[in-house]
C-alpha positions in Angstrom: 0.0 0.0 0.0 1.3 3.4 -0.9 1.4 6.0 1.9 0.4 9.5 1.0 1.9 12.5 2.8 2.3 16.2 2.3 5.7 15.8 0.7 4.4 13.7 -2.2 1.2 15.6 -2.9 1.4 18.1 -5.7 -0.9 21.1 -5.7 -3.3 20.5 -8.6 -3.3 24.2 -9.4 0.5 24.7 -9.5 2.2 21.4 -9.9 4.5 22.4 -7.0 4.9 20.0 -4.1 4.0 21.0 -0.6 7.6 20.2 0.2 9.0 22.6 -2.5 10.9 25.3 -0.7 12.4 28.7 -1.5 16.0 28.3 -2.4 16.9 31.4 -0.3 14.9 31.0 3.0 13.2 27.7 3.1 9.6 29.0 3.1 7.0 27.3 0.8 7.7 28.0 -2.8 5.1 29.7 -5.0 7.3 30.8 -7.9 9.3 28.5 -10.2 11.9 30.2 -12.4 13.1 28.0 -15.2 16.6 29.0 -16.4 18.8 27.3 -19.1 20.8 25.8 -16.3 17.9 24.5 -14.2 15.0 25.8 -12.0 15.0 28.1 -9.0 12.2 28.1 -6.5 11.1 31.2 -4.6 8.7 32.2 -1.9 6.5 35.2 -2.7 8.8 37.6 -0.9 11.9 36.6 -2.6 10.2 36.3 -6.0 9.1 40.0 -5.8 12.5 41.1 -4.5 14.5 39.5 -7.4 11.9 39.7 -10.2 13.9 42.3 -12.2 17.0 40.1 -12.1 15.5 36.8 -13.1 13.0 38.1 -15.6 15.9 39.1 -17.9 17.3 35.6 -18.2 14.5 33.2 -17.3 13.2 30.8 -20.0 9.9 30.6 -18.1 8.4 31.9 -14.9 5.5 30.0 -13.2 4.2 32.5 -10.6 1.5 31.2 -8.3 1.6 33.9 -5.7 -2.0 34.8 -6.5 -3.0 31.6 -4.6 -1.6 33.0 -1.4 -4.2 34.0 1.1 -3.7 36.9 3.5 
């Protein structure tokens, strides 16, 4: 029998796993930045902070911060 836990469940709206974490601070990731060299994951805070930098070189940006609830 397969055990299901938070780390293996992908959010159906984002495709990100609950266990996907910001590469800078470890908070839950809501932004995936795909570069030629690989992907970076960011929380909402760090995605906003570095948007100008990564948007110049990113192949694709998957931003799901609109799903955050206040």
